[in-house]
Backbone bond lengths (Angstrom), bond angles and torsions (degrees), N, CA, C in turn:
res aa  C-N    CA-C-N  psi(-1)  N-CA   C-N-CA  omega(-1)  CA-C   N-CA-C  phi
1 M - - - 1.460 - - 1.525 110.14 -
2 K 1.330 116.84 133.25 1.451 122.33 174.87 1.524 109.45 -112.52
3 I 1.328 116.35 139.89 1.459 122.58 -177.53 1.521 108.11 -128.14
4 L 1.322 115.67 137.80 1.458 120.99 173.70 1.518 109.06 -117.26
5 L 1.330 115.69 141.26 1.458 121.98 175.46 1.524 108.02 -123.30
6 A 1.340 116.42 116.50 1.461 122.38 179.26 1.522 108.37 -104.89
7 N 1.323 116.85 112.63 1.461 120.62 -174.09 1.524 110.36 -147.89
8 I 1.355 116.10 137.76 1.467 120.28 176.33 1.521 111.86 -121.78
9 N 1.335 117.04 6.47 1.469 120.48 -176.46 1.526 110.28 -98.04
10 P 1.356 118.74 112.99 1.465 120.64 -179.96 1.521 113.57 -64.25
11 A 1.334 117.61 -18.67 1.458 120.41 178.29 1.527 111.95 -67.02
12 L 1.336 117.13 -14.03 1.463 121.21 -179.05 1.527 112.26 -101.64
13 S 1.322 117.12 21.49 1.459 120.83 -177.93 1.527 112.20 -64.26
14 D 1.328 117.61 -34.01 1.471 120.35 178.40 1.523 110.84 -63.33
15 M 1.327 116.16 -39.82 1.457 120.58 177.74 1.528 110.38 -64.03
16 E 1.323 116.83 -43.39 1.459 120.55 178.93 1.528 111.11 -60.72
17 L 1.329 116.38 -42.73 1.460 120.39 -179.68 1.520 110.67 -63.16
18 F 1.325 116.60 -45.81 1.469 120.48 179.49 1.521 111.01 -58.94
19 L 1.333 117.29 -48.37 1.460 120.79 -177.17 1.521 111.92 -68.18
20 S 1.339 116.50 -34.37 1.466 119.38 178.84 1.525 110.97 -66.19
21 Q 1.331 116.67 -31.16 1.465 120.53 178.20 1.531 111.42 -79.72
22 K 1.321 116.21 -40.89 1.471 120.33 -177.12 1.520 111.84 -71.01
23 Y 1.340 116.36 -36.72 1.464 120.64 -176.97 1.532 110.09 -121.67
24 A 1.308 115.49 47.74 1.468 121.54 -172.20 1.525 112.90 -56.63
25 D 1.314 117.46 -34.45 1.466 120.42 -175.11 1.531 113.22 -91.41
26 S 1.332 117.66 -2.37 1.462 118.08 -172.66 1.520 114.86 -134.95
27 I 1.328 118.78 -0.18 1.456 119.94 -176.11 1.525 111.42 -111.47
28 C 1.336 115.58 142.09 1.454 122.89 173.99 1.522 108.50 -128.26
29 F 1.324 116.35 158.57 1.456 121.24 -176.60 1.520 110.48 -121.12
30 I 1.335 115.35 139.86 1.455 123.05 178.06 1.514 108.80 -117.40
31 K 1.330 116.71 132.18 1.459 121.20 -177.35 1.529 113.40 -121.16
32 S 1.326 118.17 -5.15 1.455 120.16 -178.04 1.523 109.80 -146.57
33 K 1.336 115.48 157.55 1.462 120.11 -178.84 1.522 111.40 -66.18
34 E 1.345 117.88 -25.72 1.450 120.53 179.17 1.525 111.98 -64.35
35 E 1.322 115.99 -30.17 1.468 120.24 179.31 1.518 112.18 -77.23
36 L 1.337 116.35 -18.14 1.463 120.66 -177.92 1.529 108.65 -92.71
37 S 1.311 115.52 76.68 1.463 120.81 -178.97 1.529 109.94 -124.54
38 V 1.312 114.82 151.88 1.463 120.13 179.50 1.524 110.80 -60.07
39 E 1.332 116.63 -38.60 1.467 121.07 -178.65 1.532 111.14 -60.91
40 I 1.326 115.89 -46.74 1.469 120.05 179.73 1.523 110.81 -67.81
41 L 1.333 117.38 -42.53 1.466 120.65 -178.50 1.523 111.91 -65.68
42 N 1.313 117.30 -34.55 1.465 119.85 177.86 1.521 111.58 -66.11
43 I 1.325 117.09 -28.41 1.458 120.55 176.30 1.530 110.26 -75.02
44 I 1.328 116.40 -43.89 1.473 120.67 -177.26 1.523 111.25 -74.60
45 E 1.343 117.08 -38.07 1.468 123.66 -176.34 1.527 111.84 54.59
46 P 1.337 117.73 61.11 1.465 120.08 -177.92 1.528 112.29 -71.89
47 T 1.320 115.99 143.76 1.461 121.11 173.11 1.520 110.27 -72.94
48 Y 1.343 115.86 -40.68 1.455 122.02 176.33 1.525 109.53 -136.08
49 I 1.333 115.66 146.97 1.458 121.79 166.61 1.523 106.76 -119.69
50 F 1.320 116.92 115.81 1.467 121.82 -178.64 1.530 109.40 -99.18
51 F 1.329 115.68 136.65 1.463 122.85 179.53 1.529 109.27 -120.98
52 P 1.331 118.78 78.68 1.467 119.61 -179.95 1.518 113.13 -65.54
53 H 1.338 116.94 -33.67 1.470 120.52 176.09 1.518 106.93 -155.46
54 W 1.340 115.02 111.99 1.465 120.41 -174.06 1.513 108.31 -147.81
55 S 1.315 117.80 124.90 1.464 121.31 -174.76 1.520 113.56 -97.91
56 E 1.322 117.66 -7.07 1.464 121.39 -177.97 1.533 110.86 -92.50
57 I 1.323 115.91 153.17 1.459 120.88 174.79 1.526 109.21 -68.53
58 I 1.323 116.26 134.04 1.463 121.27 177.05 1.531 107.81 -88.80
59 P 1.333 118.54 115.27 1.465 120.60 -175.60 1.524 112.68 -61.10
60 K 1.332 115.44 146.87 1.466 120.32 -177.90 1.517 111.87 -61.25
61 E 1.339 117.09 -35.97 1.465 118.59 -178.84 1.527 111.93 -64.36
62 I 1.337 116.78 -17.74 1.463 120.65 177.68 1.522 110.71 -89.31
63 Y 1.357 116.99 -51.44 1.470 116.85 -176.66 1.531 112.51 -73.43
64 A 1.334 117.15 -18.53 1.463 119.19 175.20 1.530 111.78 -76.36
65 E 1.327 116.46 -23.86 1.468 121.60 -175.58 1.522 112.77 -100.01
66 F 1.341 116.46 -31.73 1.468 120.65 -175.00 1.532 111.04 -121.87
67 N 1.342 115.43 155.98 1.465 121.06 176.33 1.526 109.18 -76.40
68 C 1.318 116.71 96.25 1.465 122.93 -179.11 1.527 108.95 -99.79
69 V 1.328 116.46 124.14 1.463 121.68 -175.42 1.524 109.38 -118.02
70 V 1.336 115.88 123.34 1.461 121.02 175.58 1.518 109.02 -113.97
71 F 1.336 115.17 163.57 1.459 121.75 -178.63 1.524 108.97 -120.03
72 H 1.330 115.29 134.29 1.464 120.27 -178.43 1.521 109.03 -131.55
73 M 1.338 115.64 135.96 1.457 121.64 -169.48 1.533 113.31 -87.44
74 T 1.353 116.40 41.59 1.462 120.18 173.45 1.523 109.56 -143.31
75 D 1.324 114.68 168.18 1.462 122.05 177.80 1.527 107.90 -86.93
76 L 1.324 115.70 76.59 1.463 121.18 -175.08 1.531 112.14 -55.47
77 P 1.365 115.90 142.58 1.468 129.34 14.13 1.536 115.11 -85.45
78 F 1.326 118.31 3.92 1.460 119.35 172.25 1.527 109.22 -69.21
79 G 1.333 116.28 129.92 1.452 120.05 174.38 1.505 115.70 83.24
80 R 1.327 117.23 27.55 1.467 118.39 171.45 1.529 109.03 -64.15
81 G 1.326 116.42 141.37 1.452 119.28 176.38 1.521 112.78 118.47
82 G 1.337 115.40 -166.87 1.454 121.49 -170.00 1.515 114.83 -85.25
83 S 1.328 114.73 164.32 1.476 124.18 175.40 1.520 112.90 49.99
84 P 1.345 119.21 50.76 1.466 119.63 -175.45 1.526 113.67 -60.76
85 L 1.339 117.81 -41.43 1.461 119.53 -178.49 1.518 111.15 -60.53
86 Q 1.329 117.06 -50.29 1.460 120.90 -177.64 1.532 111.54 -66.66
87 N 1.317 116.56 -39.99 1.461 119.59 179.03 1.525 111.76 -65.44
88 L 1.307 117.45 -35.35 1.468 120.24 176.68 1.522 111.29 -67.01
89 I 1.334 116.22 -47.05 1.462 119.97 -175.30 1.525 111.34 -66.15
90 V 1.328 118.45 -43.34 1.472 119.09 -179.96 1.521 111.34 -66.91
91 R 1.328 117.91 -18.80 1.458 121.34 175.41 1.524 112.33 -89.45
92 G 1.317 116.72 1.07 1.459 120.30 175.25 1.508 116.04 89.58
93 H 1.326 118.57 10.31 1.462 120.79 -179.37 1.537 110.60 -73.39
94 K 1.313 116.50 136.18 1.460 122.84 178.05 1.526 112.20 -101.24
95 A 1.312 116.33 -16.50 1.470 121.80 -179.52 1.522 108.00 -151.37
96 T 1.329 115.30 163.17 1.460 120.32 -179.37 1.519 108.60 -151.35
97 K 1.302 116.13 -170.58 1.461 123.10 170.27 1.521 108.19 -114.71
98 L 1.299 116.18 144.22 1.457 121.13 168.17 1.522 106.50 -98.40
99 S 1.329 116.16 118.44 1.461 121.28 -176.78 1.524 110.30 -103.71
100 A 1.320 116.24 132.20 1.466 122.43 172.25 1.515 106.98 -103.66
101 I 1.354 116.75 116.84 1.455 120.05 -174.01 1.522 110.62 -128.27
102 R 1.316 114.26 155.50 1.463 119.79 174.58 1.527 109.10 -81.43
103 V 1.316 116.83 134.65 1.461 121.24 -179.56 1.526 109.39 -65.50
104 A 1.353 115.23 135.33 1.459 121.34 -178.94 1.517 108.88 -146.63
105 D 1.324 116.59 176.98 1.459 120.83 173.09 1.526 108.67 -60.10
106 G 1.325 117.27 139.16 1.455 120.43 -179.42 1.515 111.44 91.84
107 I 1.321 115.82 154.75 1.463 121.50 -176.74 1.520 110.27 -81.49
108 D 1.333 115.82 117.78 1.474 122.81 175.89 1.526 112.05 58.43
109 T 1.314 117.48 36.59 1.469 121.09 -176.80 1.529 112.90 -102.88
110 G 1.316 117.72 -3.87 1.458 120.67 -171.42 1.514 114.76 -69.67
111 D 1.327 115.02 165.09 1.459 121.41 177.46 1.526 110.29 -66.28
112 V 1.338 115.56 151.69 1.461 122.31 -171.49 1.526 110.84 -98.63
113 Y 1.339 115.82 125.21 1.466 120.94 172.63 1.525 110.59 -81.17
114 L 1.333 115.85 -51.15 1.455 121.56 -174.57 1.516 110.08 -150.33
115 K 1.349 115.48 158.33 1.467 122.38 168.22 1.524 108.02 -136.17
116 K 1.350 115.16 141.17 1.463 120.94 178.37 1.527 108.91 -134.27
117 D 1.341 116.64 147.11 1.458 121.51 177.69 1.522 110.83 -68.55
118 L 1.342 116.08 139.78 1.465 122.14 -179.58 1.518 110.11 -135.37
119 D 1.318 116.39 122.73 1.465 123.72 176.76 1.527 109.59 -76.68
120 L 1.336 116.96 137.40 1.464 121.60 -177.17 1.529 112.75 -106.46
121 S 1.306 118.08 19.77 1.463 119.92 176.68 1.528 109.99 -79.95
122 G 1.350 115.93 157.32 1.458 120.77 176.58 1.517 113.02 90.94
123 T 1.332 115.37 -173.73 1.460 121.36 -179.76 1.526 110.63 -77.51
124 A 1.326 115.24 167.07 1.463 119.30 176.37 1.525 110.83 -57.88
125 T 1.327 117.03 -39.45 1.467 120.64 178.14 1.516 111.04 -60.31
126 E 1.331 116.64 -45.00 1.469 120.71 179.97 1.519 111.44 -65.78
127 I 1.334 116.42 -38.70 1.467 119.94 178.97 1.525 110.86 -67.25
128 F 1.336 116.91 -41.72 1.463 120.13 177.63 1.527 111.34 -63.27
129 K 1.328 116.50 -37.67 1.468 120.06 176.94 1.532 109.79 -63.95
130 R 1.322 116.30 -43.96 1.467 121.38 177.81 1.523 110.37 -62.14
131 A 1.338 115.68 -42.65 1.461 119.68 178.25 1.529 110.70 -64.00
132 G 1.338 116.61 -37.59 1.453 120.20 177.64 1.515 112.57 -61.31
133 D 1.320 116.65 -39.35 1.465 120.51 177.29 1.529 110.66 -63.80
134 L 1.343 115.61 -39.23 1.466 119.47 177.69 1.528 111.33 -68.46
135 M 1.336 116.11 -42.29 1.465 119.72 178.12 1.523 110.94 -58.02
136 K 1.312 115.44 -40.67 1.462 120.22 178.29 1.524 110.27 -57.10
137 E 1.329 116.53 -47.66 1.464 120.68 178.90 1.524 111.03 -62.76
138 M 1.327 116.26 -42.18 1.459 120.36 -176.81 1.521 111.84 -68.75
139 I 1.336 116.48 -39.11 1.466 119.87 177.81 1.525 110.30 -62.29
140 V 1.314 117.10 -44.88 1.471 120.56 178.30 1.525 110.47 -61.57
141 E 1.333 116.58 -43.30 1.463 120.01 -179.48 1.525 111.32 -63.68
142 I 1.320 117.26 -40.92 1.466 120.27 179.45 1.528 110.80 -67.08
143 I 1.324 116.81 -43.11 1.467 120.53 179.91 1.525 111.10 -62.54
144 E 1.323 116.21 -45.46 1.462 120.25 -170.85 1.530 113.79 -87.91
145 Q 1.350 117.60 -23.62 1.467 119.36 -178.73 1.527 112.91 -110.16
146 N 1.333 116.45 -14.89 1.459 121.52 176.04 1.537 112.50 48.58
147 P 1.344 117.28 56.00 1.470 119.14 -177.70 1.529 111.54 -69.46
148 L 1.324 115.76 152.26 1.453 120.51 175.92 1.525 108.63 -85.26
149 P 1.330 118.27 126.39 1.463 119.77 179.36 1.523 111.05 -68.23
150 K 1.348 115.43 146.69 1.461 121.29 -177.79 1.528 110.32 -117.82
151 K 1.318 115.92 152.31 1.454 121.62 179.06 1.530 110.61 -59.89
152 Q 1.323 115.48 145.49 1.460 119.95 175.41 1.528 109.81 -68.02
153 E 1.325 115.69 144.08 1.457 121.29 179.92 1.519 109.67 -128.98
154 G 1.329 116.25 142.02 1.459 120.58 176.96 1.514 111.79 118.33
155 E 1.330 114.88 -179.15 1.463 121.43 -178.66 1.529 110.73 -75.10
156 V 1.311 116.01 134.60 1.466 121.32 177.71 1.531 109.01 -81.54
157 V 1.328 116.48 123.98 1.460 122.80 174.79 1.523 107.00 -123.60
158 L 1.317 116.60 124.16 1.462 121.75 -175.41 1.526 110.88 -97.54
159 F 1.326 115.94 138.42 1.459 122.88 174.08 1.527 108.42 -105.20
160 K 1.319 116.04 142.34 1.456 122.06 175.50 1.518 109.33 -97.09
161 R 1.317 116.17 133.94 1.463 120.00 179.43 1.523 109.74 -61.74
162 R 1.328 115.45 130.24 1.453 120.13 -179.92 1.527 110.77 -81.44
163 K 1.322 115.11 150.59 1.455 122.24 -178.93 1.524 109.84 -105.74
164 P 1.340 118.26 160.99 1.473 120.20 179.29 1.522 113.24 -53.15
165 E 1.336 117.41 -37.43 1.459 119.67 -178.42 1.527 113.08 -69.00
166 D 1.335 116.75 -15.26 1.461 119.99 177.84 1.525 112.27 -71.99
167 G 1.343 116.53 -10.18 1.459 120.49 177.14 1.519 113.53 -83.39
168 N 1.329 118.19 2.83 1.467 122.35 178.95 1.525 109.56 -70.12
169 M 1.327 117.21 124.13 1.459 122.29 -175.64 1.525 113.67 -97.42
170 A 1.327 117.56 9.46 1.466 121.14 -172.59 1.524 113.07 -59.07
171 D 1.320 117.91 -32.44 1.459 120.48 -175.23 1.523 113.83 -99.24
172 L 1.319 118.26 3.33 1.468 120.57 -179.42 1.523 110.42 -72.25
173 Q 1.336 116.01 144.45 1.459 120.35 -173.59 1.525 113.95 -121.21
174 S 1.327 118.23 -0.01 1.466 119.99 178.72 1.521 110.25 -129.45
175 S 1.330 115.81 146.81 1.463 120.91 178.49 1.519 110.94 -63.16
176 E 1.339 116.27 -36.34 1.462 120.14 -178.65 1.529 111.27 -62.78
177 L 1.340 116.34 -39.70 1.456 119.14 -179.30 1.528 111.31 -73.22
178 V 1.330 117.43 -35.82 1.470 120.21 174.19 1.518 110.06 -60.17
179 F 1.322 116.45 -46.07 1.463 121.14 178.22 1.529 110.79 -59.86
180 D 1.342 116.62 -43.82 1.461 120.49 -179.13 1.527 111.63 -65.23
181 Y 1.326 117.33 -40.15 1.458 119.99 178.11 1.530 110.72 -60.35
182 I 1.325 116.16 -43.95 1.464 119.26 -177.69 1.527 110.42 -65.59
183 R 1.326 117.10 -47.37 1.465 119.52 -174.65 1.524 112.62 -71.81
184 M 1.329 117.76 -33.82 1.468 119.06 -175.80 1.525 112.34 -74.29
185 L 1.340 116.47 -13.88 1.466 120.97 177.85 1.524 112.00 -112.29
186 D 1.327 116.06 11.24 1.457 121.39 -174.98 1.526 110.41 -93.30
187 A 1.330 115.36 74.64 1.462 121.90 177.43 1.519 108.31 -151.71
188 K 1.314 116.34 152.30 1.456 121.57 -179.48 1.527 110.40 -59.30
189 G 1.341 115.33 132.59 1.443 120.20 178.49 1.515 114.89 89.59
190 Y 1.334 117.60 -7.78 1.453 120.95 179.75 1.529 110.54 -94.96
191 P 1.341 117.60 143.78 1.469 119.84 172.04 1.526 108.62 -71.77
192 H 1.319 117.00 119.60 1.463 120.28 -171.63 1.528 111.76 -74.46
193 A 1.331 115.16 161.31 1.458 120.91 173.19 1.527 108.77 -60.59
194 F 1.335 116.60 146.36 1.461 118.08 -171.94 1.527 112.01 -152.71
195 L 1.325 114.47 165.24 1.460 124.68 166.65 1.524 106.98 -127.65
196 E 1.302 116.69 157.44 1.462 120.41 -178.94 1.527 111.70 -130.98
197 T 1.305 114.72 145.25 1.460 121.93 166.70 1.529 106.96 -116.15
198 E 1.283 116.46 -175.84 1.461 119.41 179.83 1.520 111.96 -62.20
199 H 1.333 116.00 -32.39 1.463 119.29 -172.52 1.529 114.18 -116.59
200 F 1.344 117.59 -9.17 1.464 119.55 -175.08 1.531 111.44 -137.20
201 K 1.326 113.78 150.78 1.463 121.65 167.04 1.521 107.07 -112.79
202 I 1.334 117.32 129.89 1.458 122.94 -174.05 1.522 108.55 -116.40
203 E 1.327 117.16 113.10 1.461 122.82 -177.58 1.523 110.75 -100.70
204 F 1.350 115.42 148.46 1.460 121.28 -174.76 1.528 111.13 -126.66
205 T 1.330 116.32 137.08 1.465 123.14 174.39 1.525 108.81 -142.74
206 N 1.347 116.69 173.10 1.473 123.59 173.24 1.530 112.47 52.44
207 A 1.308 116.05 53.42 1.460 120.94 -178.12 1.527 111.80 -82.03
208 N 1.316 115.41 145.52 1.470 121.74 170.23 1.519 108.91 -152.19
209 F 1.329 115.49 152.16 1.455 121.03 -179.96 1.526 110.23 -82.66
210 E 1.335 116.33 123.89 1.458 120.88 169.44 1.521 109.54 -82.00
211 S 1.309 115.73 -38.94 1.460 123.13 174.10 1.520 106.82 -152.16
212 K 1.320 116.88 -175.04 1.461 120.48 -175.68 1.521 112.36 -55.94
213 D 1.314 117.35 -37.91 1.462 120.92 -174.36 1.531 113.81 -116.01
214 I 1.335 116.77 12.66 1.465 119.91 179.63 1.526 109.25 -126.17
215 I 1.324 116.07 124.40 1.463 122.28 178.97 1.527 108.58 -115.75
216 N 1.314 115.60 128.67 1.465 120.61 170.61 1.531 108.55 -95.30
217 A 1.334 116.59 144.10 1.462 120.87 179.85 1.510 110.01 -157.61
218 H 1.328 115.65 158.35 1.452 120.51 169.97 1.525 108.67 -80.10
219 V 1.332 116.00 142.39 1.464 121.24 -174.59 1.526 109.50 -124.96
220 R 1.330 115.13 137.91 1.461 122.46 175.09 1.539 107.00 -124.17
221 I 1.322 116.99 121.39 1.458 121.66 -176.16 1.521 109.10 -107.93
222 I 1.319 115.57 124.29 1.458 121.51 -173.45 1.527 108.49 -118.53
223 K 1.324 116.26 123.71 1.462 121.37 176.65 1.522 109.98 -73.17
224 K 1.313 117.04 130.10 1.460 121.08 179.51 1.532 110.64 -73.22
């Protein structure tokens, strides 16, 4: 059996290390879209290609030929679409499901291999680390038990991908929502929650409550 792992998120390095040790003779890693080609895959002949974090479109000629598995941070079909973590938190969700699905036509429409409970407390970095630990378990379970994916069931709810400007906290009216905005965008590579003046942009990370109405945070001030 050959396994491929396509990942661009450094927060999942622990998962990569674990899998490289457990499946040392059968796993390969992909870090760029150039490596994800039909020619290369036909040589490797992977049983599964796992995409724990991948920002590129997976071509149809690849997912139609190979078992491509992606992970989505909602209880699908609820929450199909972009920015699942942020969309869940701004809606007040404290927990979710991590869904492992087979790539298919349409966004997040594929059949489901597995679902696992995922706690949404902490910063985005902490949540991604927690999700990585779950992905590790799910990848092992899929490899070793080879479950048959099942059709998604339930009401379809679509999420819209959030934009950097959506992190502006100027109109927020509760301390809890300010805290949630800061923590849900507190991960490497994410545009952080911010406020703006005429001459400065002020970014916030590492938030914690000092009291019910007082939040401490790290601040980065950027001259426009």
